[in-house]
PyMOL CGO cylinders between C-alpha atoms (Angstrom):
from pymol import cmd
from pymol.cgo import CYLINDER

trace = [
    CYLINDER, 68.15, -42.82, -6.48, 68.18, -39.04, -5.98, 0.3, 1, 1, 1, 1, 1, 1,
    CYLINDER, 68.18, -39.04, -5.98, 68.32, -38.16, -2.30, 0.3, 1, 1, 1, 1, 1, 1,
    CYLINDER, 68.32, -38.16, -2.30, 69.97, -41.40, -1.23, 0.3, 1, 1, 1, 1, 1, 1,
    CYLINDER, 69.97, -41.40, -1.23, 73.49, -41.87, 0.06, 0.3, 1, 1, 1, 1, 1, 1,
    CYLINDER, 73.49, -41.87, 0.06, 75.97, -42.83, -2.65, 0.3, 1, 1, 1, 1, 1, 1,
    CYLINDER, 75.97, -42.83, -2.65, 77.20, -46.43, -2.69, 0.3, 1, 1, 1, 1, 1, 1,
    CYLINDER, 77.20, -46.43, -2.69, 80.74, -47.24, -1.54, 0.3, 1, 1, 1, 1, 1, 1,
    CYLINDER, 80.74, -47.24, -1.54, 83.28, -46.72, -4.36, 0.3, 1, 1, 1, 1, 1, 1,
    CYLINDER, 83.28, -46.72, -4.36, 84.13, -50.41, -4.55, 0.3, 1, 1, 1, 1, 1, 1,
    CYLINDER, 84.13, -50.41, -4.55, 80.48, -51.25, -5.36, 0.3, 1, 1, 1, 1, 1, 1,
    CYLINDER, 80.48, -51.25, -5.36, 80.19, -48.88, -8.34, 0.3, 1, 1, 1, 1, 1, 1,
    CYLINDER, 80.19, -48.88, -8.34, 80.15, -50.58, -11.73, 0.3, 1, 1, 1, 1, 1, 1,
    CYLINDER, 80.15, -50.58, -11.73, 82.22, -48.49, -14.13, 0.3, 1, 1, 1, 1, 1, 1,
    CYLINDER, 82.22, -48.49, -14.13, 82.54, -48.78, -17.89, 0.3, 1, 1, 1, 1, 1, 1,
    CYLINDER, 82.54, -48.78, -17.89, 85.87, -49.97, -19.26, 0.3, 1, 1, 1, 1, 1, 1,
    CYLINDER, 85.87, -49.97, -19.26, 88.47, -47.20, -19.29, 0.3, 1, 1, 1, 1, 1, 1,
    CYLINDER, 88.47, -47.20, -19.29, 86.82, -45.19, -16.50, 0.3, 1, 1, 1, 1, 1, 1,
    CYLINDER, 86.82, -45.19, -16.50, 88.55, -44.76, -13.13, 0.3, 1, 1, 1, 1, 1, 1,
    CYLINDER, 88.55, -44.76, -13.13, 86.88, -43.54, -9.98, 0.3, 1, 1, 1, 1, 1, 1,
    CYLINDER, 86.88, -43.54, -9.98, 88.86, -40.97, -7.98, 0.3, 1, 1, 1, 1, 1, 1,
    CYLINDER, 88.86, -40.97, -7.98, 88.25, -40.27, -4.32, 0.3, 1, 1, 1, 1, 1, 1,
    CYLINDER, 88.25, -40.27, -4.32, 88.79, -36.53, -3.99, 0.3, 1, 1, 1, 1, 1, 1,
    CYLINDER, 88.79, -36.53, -3.99, 91.11, -37.00, -1.04, 0.3, 1, 1, 1, 1, 1, 1,
    CYLINDER, 91.11, -37.00, -1.04, 93.72, -38.60, -3.32, 0.3, 1, 1, 1, 1, 1, 1,
    CYLINDER, 93.72, -38.60, -3.32, 97.39, -37.64, -3.15, 0.3, 1, 1, 1, 1, 1, 1,
    CYLINDER, 97.39, -37.64, -3.15, 98.27, -34.31, -4.77, 0.3, 1, 1, 1, 1, 1, 1,
    CYLINDER, 98.27, -34.31, -4.77, 100.22, -35.96, -7.61, 0.3, 1, 1, 1, 1, 1, 1,
    CYLINDER, 100.22, -35.96, -7.61, 97.11, -37.81, -8.79, 0.3, 1, 1, 1, 1, 1, 1,
    CYLINDER, 97.11, -37.81, -8.79, 94.49, -35.22, -7.80, 0.3, 1, 1, 1, 1, 1, 1,
    CYLINDER, 94.49, -35.22, -7.80, 96.41, -32.47, -9.61, 0.3, 1, 1, 1, 1, 1, 1,
    CYLINDER, 96.41, -32.47, -9.61, 96.58, -34.41, -12.85, 0.3, 1, 1, 1, 1, 1, 1,
    CYLINDER, 96.58, -34.41, -12.85, 92.87, -35.16, -12.60, 0.3, 1, 1, 1, 1, 1, 1,
    CYLINDER, 92.87, -35.16, -12.60, 92.02, -31.52, -11.83, 0.3, 1, 1, 1, 1, 1, 1,
    CYLINDER, 92.02, -31.52, -11.83, 94.01, -30.41, -14.89, 0.3, 1, 1, 1, 1, 1, 1,
    CYLINDER, 94.01, -30.41, -14.89, 93.30, -33.15, -17.42, 0.3, 1, 1, 1, 1, 1, 1,
    CYLINDER, 93.30, -33.15, -17.42, 90.45, -35.33, -16.12, 0.3, 1, 1, 1, 1, 1, 1,
    CYLINDER, 90.45, -35.33, -16.12, 87.14, -35.63, -17.93, 0.3, 1, 1, 1, 1, 1, 1,
    CYLINDER, 87.14, -35.63, -17.93, 84.08, -34.87, -15.83, 0.3, 1, 1, 1, 1, 1, 1,
    CYLINDER, 84.08, -34.87, -15.83, 81.40, -37.56, -16.08, 0.3, 1, 1, 1, 1, 1, 1,
    CYLINDER, 81.40, -37.56, -16.08, 78.99, -36.54, -13.32, 0.3, 1, 1, 1, 1, 1, 1,
    CYLINDER, 78.99, -36.54, -13.32, 78.63, -33.47, -11.12, 0.3, 1, 1, 1, 1, 1, 1,
    CYLINDER, 78.63, -33.47, -11.12, 76.00, -33.32, -8.39, 0.3, 1, 1, 1, 1, 1, 1,
    CYLINDER, 76.00, -33.32, -8.39, 77.52, -30.27, -6.64, 0.3, 1, 1, 1, 1, 1, 1,
    CYLINDER, 77.52, -30.27, -6.64, 79.06, -27.85, -9.19, 0.3, 1, 1, 1, 1, 1, 1,
    CYLINDER, 79.06, -27.85, -9.19, 80.13, -25.18, -6.64, 0.3, 1, 1, 1, 1, 1, 1,
    CYLINDER, 80.13, -25.18, -6.64, 81.96, -27.76, -4.50, 0.3, 1, 1, 1, 1, 1, 1,
    CYLINDER, 81.96, -27.76, -4.50, 83.57, -29.35, -7.56, 0.3, 1, 1, 1, 1, 1, 1,
    CYLINDER, 83.57, -29.35, -7.56, 84.70, -25.97, -8.86, 0.3, 1, 1, 1, 1, 1, 1,
    CYLINDER, 84.70, -25.97, -8.86, 86.22, -25.05, -5.47, 0.3, 1, 1, 1, 1, 1, 1,
    CYLINDER, 86.22, -25.05, -5.47, 88.04, -28.42, -5.29, 0.3, 1, 1, 1, 1, 1, 1,
    CYLINDER, 88.04, -28.42, -5.29, 89.25, -28.18, -8.88, 0.3, 1, 1, 1, 1, 1, 1,
    CYLINDER, 89.25, -28.18, -8.88, 90.49, -24.58, -8.56, 0.3, 1, 1, 1, 1, 1, 1,
    CYLINDER, 90.49, -24.58, -8.56, 92.26, -25.19, -5.24, 0.3, 1, 1, 1, 1, 1, 1,
    CYLINDER, 92.26, -25.19, -5.24, 93.80, -28.47, -6.39, 0.3, 1, 1, 1, 1, 1, 1,
    CYLINDER, 93.80, -28.47, -6.39, 95.07, -26.93, -9.63, 0.3, 1, 1, 1, 1, 1, 1,
    CYLINDER, 95.07, -26.93, -9.63, 96.64, -24.00, -7.76, 0.3, 1, 1, 1, 1, 1, 1,
    CYLINDER, 96.64, -24.00, -7.76, 98.43, -26.18, -5.22, 0.3, 1, 1, 1, 1, 1, 1,
    CYLINDER, 98.43, -26.18, -5.22, 99.51, -28.75, -7.82, 0.3, 1, 1, 1, 1, 1, 1,
    CYLINDER, 99.51, -28.75, -7.82, 100.94, -26.15, -10.17, 0.3, 1, 1, 1, 1, 1, 1,
    CYLINDER, 100.94, -26.15, -10.17, 102.68, -24.33, -7.29, 0.3, 1, 1, 1, 1, 1, 1,
    CYLINDER, 102.68, -24.33, -7.29, 104.30, -27.59, -6.16, 0.3, 1, 1, 1, 1, 1, 1,
    CYLINDER, 104.30, -27.59, -6.16, 105.09, -28.99, -9.62, 0.3, 1, 1, 1, 1, 1, 1,
    CYLINDER, 105.09, -28.99, -9.62, 108.48, -27.28, -10.04, 0.3, 1, 1, 1, 1, 1, 1,
    CYLINDER, 108.48, -27.28, -10.04, 109.58, -28.20, -6.53, 0.3, 1, 1, 1, 1, 1, 1,
    CYLINDER, 109.58, -28.20, -6.53, 108.57, -31.82, -7.05, 0.3, 1, 1, 1, 1, 1, 1,
    CYLINDER, 108.57, -31.82, -7.05, 110.44, -32.05, -10.37, 0.3, 1, 1, 1, 1, 1, 1,
    CYLINDER, 110.44, -32.05, -10.37, 113.56, -30.61, -8.72, 0.3, 1, 1, 1, 1, 1, 1,
    CYLINDER, 113.56, -30.61, -8.72, 113.32, -33.16, -5.90, 0.3, 1, 1, 1, 1, 1, 1,
    CYLINDER, 113.32, -33.16, -5.90, 112.86, -35.96, -8.46, 0.3, 1, 1, 1, 1, 1, 1,
    CYLINDER, 112.86, -35.96, -8.46, 116.04, -34.84, -10.29, 0.3, 1, 1, 1, 1, 1, 1,
    CYLINDER, 116.04, -34.84, -10.29, 118.01, -34.74, -7.04, 0.3, 1, 1, 1, 1, 1, 1,
    CYLINDER, 118.01, -34.74, -7.04, 116.74, -38.20, -6.09, 0.3, 1, 1, 1, 1, 1, 1,
    CYLINDER, 116.74, -38.20, -6.09, 117.57, -39.71, -9.51, 0.3, 1, 1, 1, 1, 1, 1,
    CYLINDER, 117.57, -39.71, -9.51, 121.04, -38.10, -9.47, 0.3, 1, 1, 1, 1, 1, 1,
    CYLINDER, 121.04, -38.10, -9.47, 121.72, -39.63, -6.06, 0.3, 1, 1, 1, 1, 1, 1,
    CYLINDER, 121.72, -39.63, -6.06, 120.55, -43.05, -7.21, 0.3, 1, 1, 1, 1, 1, 1,
    CYLINDER, 120.55, -43.05, -7.21, 122.82, -43.02, -10.26, 0.3, 1, 1, 1, 1, 1, 1,
    CYLINDER, 122.82, -43.02, -10.26, 125.83, -42.10, -8.13, 0.3, 1, 1, 1, 1, 1, 1,
    CYLINDER, 125.83, -42.10, -8.13, 125.23, -45.05, -5.89, 0.3, 1, 1, 1, 1, 1, 1,
]
cmd.load_cgo(trace, "trace")
């Protein structure tokens, strides 16, 4: 299978408890994966390391702002 194009994500059989993440996922999900995900396969370590480092930086930079916005939103919802 080496040298062939990968199958579409919906045709990949995964073991129970394993999720497949498309690296273009929203920052909220991609950031959590970059910080806490468990690597199962890596066919391009330099590309994965660049993605992981960049995603972690952006996610951590935006985390405080997102929490603040969440608090403002929840406060507005409780007031009606």
